[in-house]
C-alpha positions, 0 to 999 in steps of 0.5 A, spaced: 500 500 500 502 506 498 500 509 504 504 504 508 510 505 504 510 512 506 509 511 513 515 506 513 519 511 510 518 516 515 520 511 520 526 509 517 528 516 516 528 517 524 533 516 529 534 509 530 533 508 538 532 501 539 527 501 544 523 507 541 523 503 534 519 497 538 514 501 541 513 505 535 513 499 530 507 496 535 503 502 534 504 503 527 502 495 527 495 497 530 494 503 525 495 498 519 490 493 523 485 499 524 485 501 517 484 494 515 478 494 519 475 500 516 476 497 509 473 491 511 467 494 514 466 498 507 467 491 503 460 488 501 459 481 503 457 476 497 450 475 496 448 481 501 443 486 498 446 493 497 442 499 498 442 506 495 447 510 499 444 515 504 448 521 506 446 525 512 450 531 513 450 536 519 453 538 526 450 537 532 450 542 538 457 544 540 460 540 546 466 543 551 470 537 549 468 537 541 470 540 535 468 547 533 465 549 526 469 555 523 473 559 527 469 561 533 467 556 539 461 557 544 463 553 549 469 551 554 470 547 560 477 550 561 475 556 566 469 552 570 471 544 569 463 544 567 461 544 560 459 552 560 458 557 554 464 562 554 459 568 555 458 565 562 465 564 564 468 569 569 475 570 566 477 571 559 478 565 555 480 564 548 479 558 544 483 556 537 479 551 534 482 546 529 480 549 523 485 555 525 491 550 526 489 547 519 489 553 515 495 556 518 499 549 518 501 551 525 506 546 527 508 549 534 504 550 540 507 557 540 504 558 533 497 556 535 496 561 542 499 567 539 492 568 535 490 570 542 491 577 545 497 579 550 500 572 548 507 572 545 512 567 544 517 566 550 523 561 549 524 555 545 529 553 551 535 552 547 531 549 541 528 543 546 521 546 548 516 551 548 515 557 552 510 563 551 508 570 555 501 571 557 499 577 560 506 579 561 508 573 565 513 567 562 510 560 563 511 553 560 505 550 564 500 547 560 494 542 560 492 536 556 484 535 557 485 539 564 491 535 567 497 540 568 504 537 566 508 534 571 508 539 577 516 538 579 519 539 572 521 546 570 520 545 563 516 540 558 522 536 555 519 536 548 516 541 543 508 539 544 505 536 537 498 539 535 496 532 531 491 530 536 489 537 538 481 538 537 482 545 540 487 550 544 484 554 549 487 559 553 484 562 560 488 568 562 489 570 569 490 566 575 486 559 575 489 555 581 482 554 584 481 549 579 488 547 576 492 548 583 499 550 581 499 555 576 502 561 573 498 568 574 499 569 567 494 564 565 494 556 563 494 553 556 489 547 555 489 542 549 483 539 548 484 532 544 481 529 538 476 524 541 475 517 537 468 517 533 464 511 532 463 512 524 470 510 520 474 517 519 481 518 517 486 523 514 493 524 512 497 529 510 504 530 507 508 536 507 515 539 505 518 546 505 523 550 506 530 548 509 529 541 508 522 540 512 518 534 511 512 531 515 507 526 515 501 526 519 495 522 520 489 520 524 484 514 523 478 513 527 473 507 528 468 503 532 471 497 535 466 491 532 462 487 537 463 492 543 457 497 543 459 504 544 467 502 543 471 507 538 478 508 537 483 513 534 490 513 533 494 519 531 501 520 529 506 525 526 513 524 524 517 530 522 524 532 520 526 539 520 534 541 519 531 549 520 535 555 517 540 555 522 547 553 521 547 547 526 553 543 522 549 540 517 545 536 522 537 536 523 531 536 528 527 530 528 520 528 532 515 523 532 509 523 536 503 517 537 497 518 540 492 512 541 485 513 544 479 509 546 472 512 547 467 507 550 459 509 552 456 503 554 450 507 556 447 513 555 449 516 562 456 513 562 462 515 558 469 513 559 475 516 555 482 513 555 488 517 551 495 516 551 501 520 548 508 518 546 513 523 544 520 522 542 525 528 540 532 529 537 534 536 536 540 540 536 541 544 542 541 551 540 541 557 544 540 562 538 544 569 538 548 573 543 546 580 546 552 585 546 552 592 548 545 592 549 542 589 542 542 583 539 546 583 532 541 581 526 546 581 520 547 573 520 541 570 523 544 563 521 550 564 526 551 558 531 555 558 537 555 551 539 558 545 535 555 539 531 556 535 537 551 539 541 545 534 541 539 533 545 534 527 546 528 528 550 521 523 551 515 524 554 509 519 555 503 520 558 496 516 559 489 519 562 483 515 564 477 519 564 470 516 567 463 520 568 457 517 570 450 521 570 447 518 577 441 522 575 439 529 571 442 533 577 448 529 579 454 527 575 460 523 578 467 524 574 474 520 576 480 522 572 487 518 573 493 520 569 500 518 569 506 522 566 514 519 565 520 521 561 527 523 560 532 527 557 539 528 556 544 533 552 551 534 551 553 541 548 557 547 548 554 553 551 556 560 551 558 563 557 561 570 556 563 576 551 570 579 551 570 587 552 572 588 545 566 584 542 570 579 538 571 573 542 565 568 546 568 564 551 564 557 552 564 551 556 561 544 555 555 541 559 552 535 560 545 533 563 541 527 564 534 527 567 528 523 568 521 525 571 515 522 573 508 524 576 501 521 577 495 525 578 488 523 580 481 527 580 475 525 583 469 530 582 462 531 583 457 536 579 451 537 582 445 541 579 440 544 584 435 550 586 435 553 593 431 559 595 429 560 587 436 560 585 439 555 580 446 552 582 451 548 578 456 546 583 463 542 583 466 539 588 473 535 587 479 532 590 486 532 587 492 528 589 498 529 585 505 526 586 511 528 582 519 528 582 525 530 577 532 528 578 537 531 573 545 530 574 549 535 571 556 536 569 561 541 566 567 543 563 571 548 558 571 548 551 575 552 546 572 559 545 570 562 538 569 568 534 563 573 536 561 575 528 564 568 525 564 562 529 567 556 526 566 549 528 571 544 531 573 546 538 576 542 543 571 540 549 575 539 556 574 534 561 567 534 564 566 535 572 561 534 577 556 541 577 550 539 580 545 533 582 538 536 583 532 531 587 525 534 587 519 531 590 512 534 590 506 531 593 500 535 594 493 534 596 488 539 593 480 540 595 476 545 591 469 547 590 465 552 585 458 554 585 455 557 579 449 561 581 443 564 577 441 569 581 436 572 575 436 570 568 441 576 567 445 575 573 450 570 575 455 569 581 461 564 580 464 562 587 470 558 588 475 556 593 481 551 593 486 549 598 492 545 597 497 542 602 503 537 602 510 537 602 516 538 597 523 535 598 528 540 594 535 538 594 540 541 589 547 538 591 553 542 589 560 541 589 561 545 595 555 543 599 552 536 601 547 538 607 540 536 605 535 540 607 528 538 611 522 537 607 518 543 606 511 544 608 506 547 603 499 550 604 496 555 599 489 557 599 486 560 592 479 563 592 475 566 586 469 570 585 466 572 579 460 576 577 456 575 570 451 580 567 447 580 561 443 586 560 440 583 553 442 577 549 448 579 545 452 583 550 455 580 557 459 584 562 463 580 567 468 582 573 472 577 577 478 576 582 482 570 582 488 567 585 494 563 583 499 558 587 505 555 585 511 551 589 518 554 587 521 549 582 527 554 580 534 553 582 535 558 587 543 559 589 544 558 597 536 558 598 533 552 602 526 551 601 524 558 598 517 560 599 511 558 594 509 563 588 503 567 589 499 571 584 492 575 584 488 578 579 482 583 578 479 583 571 473 586 568 471 584 561 465 584 556 463 579 550 458 581 544 456 577 539 456 582 533 452 577 529 450 570 530 457 567 528 462 573 530 464 575 537 468 580 540 471 580 547 475 585 551 478 586 558 482 590 562 486 587 568 491 588 573 495 582 576 500 582 582 505 576 582 509 575 589 516 571 590 517 570 583 524 567 581 528 570 575 534 568 572 540 570 576 544 576 573 551 573 576 550 566 577 547 564 570 546 557 572 541 559 578 535 563 579 533 569 584 527 570 588 525 577 585 520 580 590 514 582 586 512 584 579 505 587 576 502 587 570 496 591 568 493 592 561 487 591 556 486 587 550 480 585 545 479 579 541 475 577 535 473 570 532 468 568 527 465 569 521 464 576 518 460 574 512 459 567 509 466 564 507 470 570 510 473 568 517 477 571 522 481 570 528 485 575 532 487 580 538 490 586 540 493 588 547 497 593 551 501 591 557 505 595 562 509 589 566 514 591 571 518 589 577 514 593 583 519 590 589 526 587 589 532 587 592 536 585 586 533 588 580 531 595 579 524 597 581 520 599 575 524 595 570 520 591 565 519 584 565 523 579 561 520 578 554 513 582 555 512 587 549 508 594 551 504 592 544 502 586 541 497 583 536 495 579 531 490 578 525 488 572 521 483 572 516 481 567 510 476 567 505 473 561 501 470 562 494 462 560 495 460 558 488 462 558 481 468 555 477 473 557 483 469 554 489 474 550 493 479 555 493 481 559 499 485 565 501 488 567 507 493 572 510 495 574 517 499 580 520 503 579 527 506 585 531 510 584 537 513 590 540 520 591 543 522 587 549 527 587 554 531 580 554 533 580 562 530 583 568 536 588 568 533 591 562 541 591 560 539 589 552 532 589 548 530 586 542 526 590 537 519 590 535 517 586 529 511 585 524 511 578 520 506 577 514 503 570 513 499 568 507 496 561 505 493 559 498 489 552 499 484 548 494 479 543 496 479 539 490 473 535 493 470 533 500 476 528 500 483 532 498 486 539 499 492 542 497 495 548 500 501 552 500 503 556 506 508 562 507 510 565 513 514 571 514 512 574 507 516 580 507 523 576 510 523 580 516 529 579 520 527 579 528 528 576 535 522 572 536 524 569 543 529 573 548 531 569 554 537 572 556 544 574 554 546 568 550 539 565 549 535 569 543 532 565 538 531 569 531 525 568 527 525 564 521 526 568 514 521 567 508 519 560 509 514 556 504 510 550 506 506 545 501 501 540 504 497 535 501 491 532 505 487 526 504 481 525 508 475 520 508 
């Protein structure tokens, strides 16, 4: 089969790690079996009566965990953990549907979330992962189907693939009342694609600039002989040498996500989703800042070596079971397990001489592994008291996670600043540090959505977390083990929603966040947890039945936050208090038949307000004052050009400082993207996407003096998609 040969070719081109090949081979075997089942069901049995085909098309009511038609979602569970209309959510929440991801051909989680106002790219973590800045605060935390990534890790060890993403949702502002630990800027939640009882399949082949190649697909069907049981298998493999001069090497990633959905009766639902990601990439810190700026004369400049490599893997499985005891009571149980590892060996820049001609370097090696388990037990109750309608949520969560990285370092031959040349000599590695961290938390939370009148709703919530954290970073000069740290956090939330008439909604809310410290703070034992609080007012209005405009004003205060140590760059410091306040507006939906749009614009004033290390008044790292994006497409509705679609988008990010010292800044940029696609029929699409049409040079993600990721130049991506 041609499709089978394509899959084998992609796997053959990936790195041949024996263990991974066995695991992925098994999953691809399951894929082939699933495809065989689909074809078998579609083949007529001899002597059977063949009836005329009856085709029924249409869409049912939108669900919080289901597909979105077009660019505008109307429901979500991210802000309340209940299937709630967005207009009844007491905080700003934005949804990026799968159709937007497909039309833009977003290959990074960062690309998807930058469709949202006041969300901009953060750091790539040396080409290993993703980071974004939400309302002025950098975060790597995100959730999958409402489960946060391992609480003990300080960065996600791989770049999150979007092959099985049904929608990407951003709740802006603190959300600890429901998610527990979290950053005050907000939480990104990926809602995965559910299995379908009807046979469906899709696959796409992509090729683009700088040798980019990718194959992605998904197949879903009912499982014969078991009523209500369906399975989906999603997979993706890509190779990306990138535009960077990394010594002729490449970056590879493989992602596989099998899922099962079982509905044994109308009142019982079980969903199991598993994911495995394997990634081999170049360890790439980007460009170096010097004398207050980052030179952009050569965005391919690389200060590492071809031997600077990184390997990461993340695995997870989640089981979610719901049972409707009656129309007023639903019980839910969620169990999640995550585990993985990463290792690296690299040449890293450590300094620039006064003349700006030479970069000193060191070699570094890290070997780390981690694991976590998370369980959530919840009850959703609907009842009336004193004439008020209530939707109450009561939940208990248990979380236990650990990480254990072991680091070594040595010396490395320096290189020239403007013309680095490969071929340096690494020095002998010596012990740098060994970190052991274990975090155990018990969380109890409750929420009540109260309909006071048909126009007025009140949302009350509170969460209490308590537990312990063991955090010991063994250094060459220190072997004294600290005691376990006792943790406690209270996270209240209150929101008021008012609808004076049907298309218009106003809301006001107060929310808080709580997060145990995971940063490596030099000579500090058991630093206090980070906390945050937000005041927000906002509005939503349906301009027409398919187009919604939302706007908000907010003020966030963050306490006990960790930042990069300006002296000891391998460590962090507790910077005291930070504040971010601003306004934003978002638009999503269909303006006219075939004309869709999504985008937002925001203003931020994000600064240090109290500190003993950095100057009060300094702007926060990577937070622009102004940013915004808009993406719009038009599908020809009739005539000989029906099936043709055109898209264009503009992204603006203002100038940003690259550290809390504000010692250097990177300039503002405007990036223009475009797309042309043609639906040959209901089963095939050909698309060409262009990113950075004007070939602008800019820094996409500043992080510190030695970590500044340049944006990609003019890039073309061609995609052929088949679906059934």
